N, C-alpha and C positions, 0 to 999 in steps of 0.2 A: 545349938543343935549339933549332935554328933554326925560325922560323915558316915555314909554306908560303907560297910566292910566289903572288901574285895573277896570274891569267891575263889580266887586263885586260878581260875581257868583263863586262858588267853582271850583277849578282847577281839571280837569279830569286826573286821574292817570291811565295809561295803564300798567297793570301788565306784567312783562316779564316772560315768561314761564321758569320754572326751568329745568335744564338738568336732564334727567332721571338717577336715582341712580342705579348702578349695585347691584343686590342682590346676595350675596354669599351663596352658599349651601354647608354645611359641609357633607362630605361623611363619616366622622368618628366622633363619639361622645365619648369623654373620659368618662370612667366609674367613678362613684362616689365611694369613699371609704366607705365601710360598717363598722359600729362600732357595732358589736353585743353586746347586753346587757346580763350579766350573770343572770341566773335563776336557781332555784332549783325545783326539782320535780321528778316524777317517771321516765320520759324519760331522763331527764338530768343525773340521777343516772345510768340508763342503759347505756347511752353513755360513761360515765366515767368508768363503769365496763368493757365495751368492750375495751376501751383504755388500761386499766391495763392488761387485759387478752391477747390482741394481742401483746402488747409490751413485756410482760413477756415471751411469747413464742418466739417472734422474736429475742429479745436480749439475751435470755437465752440458746436457743438450741445449738448454736455453741460452748458453753463453757462446755457442758455436754460430759463426756468421756464415750465411750462404747467399751469395749474390747481393750483398749490401743490406741484408735483413736477417732477422733471427731464423735459424734453420728449421725449428719446429715451433709453430705459433698457431694457436686457434683463436683467430681474431673474431670474436663474437660481434663486436660493434660493426665491423665492416663485412661481416658474414663471409669470411674467407678462412680456409684452413691451409696452412703452409706446411708441407712435409718435404723438406730439402728442396728439390727442384719441382715438386708437384704442388699445384694450386687447385684446391677443391672448393666448390661452391655448395650452397644448400641443395641444389639440384643433384648433387652427387651423394645423396643420402644412402643410395644403394650400397655404396662401399662401406659405410658404417654398419649397415645391416649385415653385410658379408663378413666384416671383421668380428662382429658379435657372434655370428654363427660359427666361425672358425674358432673363436675363443671357447665357446661352449663345447664344441666337439673335441678340442684339445684337452679340456678339463675332463670330459668323459673318458678319453683315451688314457690319460695319465692315471686317472683314478682306477680304471679297470686293470691297468698293469701293476701299479705300485701304490695304490691308496692315496693318502693325502700328501703327495709330494709338494704340491703348491703350498699347502699350509705350513709344512715343516721347513721349507727352504726359501720361498720367494714371496709369500704373502706380506704386504706392508706391515700388518700387525706383528707378524713374527720378526721381520727385519728390524723395525724400530724398537720393539721390546728387547731384542738382542743388543742393540746399541745402547739403550738406556740401562740395561743390566750391566753391561761392560763398564759404563761410567760409574755406576753404583759400586761395582766391585773394586775399581781403581781408587775410589775415594774412601769408601767405608771398610774395605777389606773383604776377606773371603766369607764363606757362608757362616761360619761360627762367629766371626767378628761382627757381622751384620746382625745376627740374632742377639748377641750380647749387647750391642749398641742400642737396639730397639727396646731391650728389656731394662735398660738402665734409666735412672731418673735424669732429668734435663741437667746437663752440665755444659761448660764452655766448649769442651771437645765435641760433644754431641751437636751442639748448636752450630759450630763452625762447619763440621762435616756435612750436616744436613743442609745447611744454607748453601754451601758451595755446590753440593750435588744438584740442588734445585736450580741454581743459577745456570749450571751447564746444561741441564735438561731444557730449561726455557730457551737458552741460546740455540740448541739444536732444533727445538720445536719451531722457533721463529724463522730460522733459516729454511726449514722444510716448508712452512706455510708460504714464505716469500717465493721460494722456487716454484711451488705448485701454481700460485697465481701468475708467476712469470711465464707460464705456458699459454695464458690467455691475454695478458697484457705484456708488451715488450719489456723484458726484464730490466733493461737499462732505464727506460722511462719510469718503471715502477721504483727503481732505486732512487731516482731523482725526487719522486714524490715523498719518499721517506726522508731524504736529506733535507728537503724543503718543508718538512713537517706538514704536508697537506693531508691532515688526518680526516678530512671530510669525504674523501673519495671512497667509492665502494671497493676498490681494489685493496685499500688498507684494511677495511673491515674484514674482507675475506682472508687476508693474511693472518690477522689475529684469530679469526674463527678456526682456520685449519691448524694454526699453531696450538690453540687451546685443545683441539681434538687430538693432536699428536701427543701433547703433554699428558692429557688425561688417560688416553688409551694405552700408551706405552709405559707411562710412569706409574700409574695406579691400577688401572683395570686389568691390563695384561691378559692372563689366562681367562678372566671372566668374559672377555669379548669372544674368545674362541668357544667357551662353554655355553654361553647363554644368548649372545647377540648374533653370532654368525650362523646363517641358515645352512651353510655347507656341512657343518657338523651333524645336522639333523637328517639330511637326506642322503648322506654319503653311503649309507648301507644299501640304498637302492642300486648303487653302481658297483658294489662289491659282489664277488662270488667266491667260490671255494678255491679258485686259482688266482686270486689277487694277492700280490706280495704285500704283506703287512708285517709290522713289528710283532714278533711272536716269541713266547717263552716256551722252551722245550720241557714240558712237564714230565715226560717219561725219563728224561735224563736228569732233571734237577731235583725231583722229589724222591724221598722226603728231604726237606732242607733243614739244616742245623749248623750252628757255628762249630768250627773246629780249627785245630792248628794246621800249619802248613805240612807237617810231616805225618799227620794222622792218616792211616789207611781207611778212608771213609767207605770204601766198597766192602771191607770186612765187617764194618758196623752197620751195613745196610742203608747207608746215607746216599743221597744224590749229590750232584756236583754243586748245587746252590749252597753257599755258606751263610745265607740269610744276613748279608752285610747291610742290605738296604740301600746300597749305593745307587742302584737303578732308580729308586724312588727319589733320592736326594737330587739327582741331576735332571729329573723330569720337569720341564717348564710348566706343566699343568698339574703336577703333584699326584699323578696316579701311580698305581703299582701294576706294572705290566704282567706280573706273575698271576694276577687275578683274571687274565684273559684280555682280549681286545675290548676297548671301551671307546665310546664316542668322543671322549675328551682327548684321546691320543691323536696328535698331529703328525705322527710319522717322522719325527725329526731324527730318530736313530741315536740320540744321546745315551739312552739306556744300553744300547748295543755297545757303544764305546766304553761305557763304565764297566759293563759285565766282562767284556774282553780284557780290560785292564786287570780285573780281579782274577780271571781265569789264567792269565799269563803269570801273575804272581804266585798262584797256587800250583802252577805246572799242570793245569788241566787243559783239555782242548777248548779252543775258542768256539763261539757260536751257541752258547747256552741261550742267549737272547740274540735273535737274528731276524733279518728279513726273510720270511718264508710264507708259503701258502698253507691254507688249511689242509688241502689234499697232500701237499708235500710233507707236512709235519706228521700226518696220520700214516702215510705209506713209506716214510723215510726215503724220499726220492733223492737221487743225486742231483747236482747242479744242472747236468745236461737234461735229465728228465724234467726238472723244474722249468727250465727255459723252454722246452718243447710245449709244455702245457700253458706257459704264460703267453706264448705266441699262438693263441687259440683263434678260431674263426671270428669271434666277436672283436678281438683286438685288431685282426687283419682288416676287417670291414671298416672299423673306425679309421684305421690308418689310410686305407684306400680312399675313403670319402674325404677325409681331411686333406690328403694330398691333391685330389682333384679340385677341391675348393680353392686351395692355395694357388695352384697353377692357373686355374680359371680367373681368379681375382688379379693375379699379377699380369696375366695376358691382357685382361680388360684394361688395366691401368696403362700398359705399354701402348696399346692401339687406340686408346681413348682420344677423342677429338678435343683439342685444347680450345674449344669455342662453345659457348652456351648462348642460346637465343630464346627469349620469351616474347610472345606476341600478345598485346593487349589492345582490344578495340577501344576507340575513342567513343565513349558513351554519349558525349555531348552532341555528336553528329553521326547518325547512322549512315546516311547516304545523301549525296547532293549532286546537282548538275553544275558543271563548271564550263569554262569557255570551250568552244568547239563542240558543244552538245555531248560531252562525255560524262559518264557517271563516275563519281569518286567516293571511295571509302577511306577513312583515316584510321591509322593504327599507330600504336606506340611500341617500338621494339626496344627491348633491353638486350644489348650486346655485351657479353662478358668475355673478356680476354683472359684465358686461363694459362697464359704463358708469362715468362719473366721479361718479355721484350715488347716494345710498342708495335702494334699491328694496324694495318689498314684493311678495311673490309668493303666489299661492293655488294649492294642489295639488288636482288632480282625477284621476279614473280612469274608464275605460270599457273595454268589451270583453266583460263578463259581466253579464247582467241582475241588477240589485239590488246591484251592487258599490258599496262606500262607502269613503271615506277616513277613517281614525281617526288623528288626530294630536293632540299636546298643544297645538299652536299652529295655529289655522285659517289664519293668515296668517304667512308667514315673512319676517322682515326681514333683508336682507343689505346690508352697507356698500358704499361705493364701491370698485369694482375688487377685491372680496373674494369668497371662496367660503365656503360653509358646508355642513356635513354635517347632514342631518336624518333622523331615524328616521320611517318612514312605515309604517302598518299598513293593509293592504287587507283588507276583509271582504266575504264573499259569503254568501247564504243556503245552508244545508246542502242538499246534493243539487241545487244549481243547475247543477252540471256533473258529468259522470261522472269517475271517478278518472283521473289523468294530468296532463299539463302543458297549460295553456291560455294563449293569448296575451292579454295585457291591455296597455293603453296608459295610461301615467301622464303627465298633462299638468301643466305649470307655466306659469302665466299671470301677467303683470305687472299689478298692481293699478293701474287708471287709465291703462294704456298698451296698446300693441298687441303687445308682445313676448310670444311664446308658443312653447313647445317641447313636443313630444310624443315620449316615448321608449317603446320596446317593452320589455316584461318578461314573465316566465313566472310564472303562478300555478299552484301545485302543489296538486292535490286528492288526498289520500292514499286508498289502497284500504281 
């Protein structure tokens, strides 16, 4: 059979519809690692000054001796807190509440004045992240070297540098966890437990727990803690106003931004002072661009201010393109004197006055505080009984707590009912330094001195040869 002849016209091709492709939507985007660049400047020096100060206090206090004991010790087992010459008991919980109130007001004050100063300079997350990044910089090199090392395939050089970095990180984390637990267990005793490999104690567990937290937060999570875990970043805007000093980019002066040479007359070309070098982004520990405005990720560290001032100095431009300023100050182009006047506004003055009064009140209370605590507990096994001589007797248990560093002797008395007398085996009770002692006390009254029922009496404990004296109310039961 012969094949059909072609008509010479082009063959029509009918396209076949392609099957629809399913579009995947990711609900989670992996965060990109931030490689902060090292920078020198005023705020960078302030940050390192706070690192040295905070760590000198944190690591040093547990090793300072005070009167034969650790100077700062929160002994949970013995229920005593030692702060140098001060001994606090659980009954002094009011001072902890006062300290928390003072800390909260101080946070409000500093935030109202200059934003997230705590986050940028003194927060433990910031401090230990700075320490861990310094170690990383010393071992792996500068920003470009770290980025290049992470992008390379595994090699001996990469393995050695990464291993050494993590060994140093783990050492710092372990020492931090050890020091933290040393505030709750005498640090020398804790050291002996490690040397004797007593790995079953709870103190050792908490050392490893806090070491792991430090290692993870400062070595890996870093800015993620500030962005997603810290609640302060979320509610800080409630404490900001238009007169709060925050890191600000001067848009009027900097825009439009564009790269240029050092000798270019940028004003003639209609350009702003920003040369779009991106250095402010490279030094930011949270990886934000401050030129896009204030963001909740900004911790107010001021490193972008140092970076921008360095560039402005090299370009022979005035410094302060990025600076600490207020929204009102930026809009009205206020002078530093006008800015300071608005910063010291009524809200800040009220915070300062209240904070000052609370601090003075708390210090005064600690100075005049009676170094003696007494708890009165009735003996439930015997409410009332008749003893020799036809007298009625109630039995109590007194917990006498000596809140001084010296042994003390105390005398017990009672009043509230005519003829009431104290009957104890020891007329004077001896209590050791910073110790507590339970004492059985019998109160006796003449028969029919009071009608049946419950009657209020006051049990007094007075320091022998001293001025400390405490009176506690108790109930004396007269049976029917």
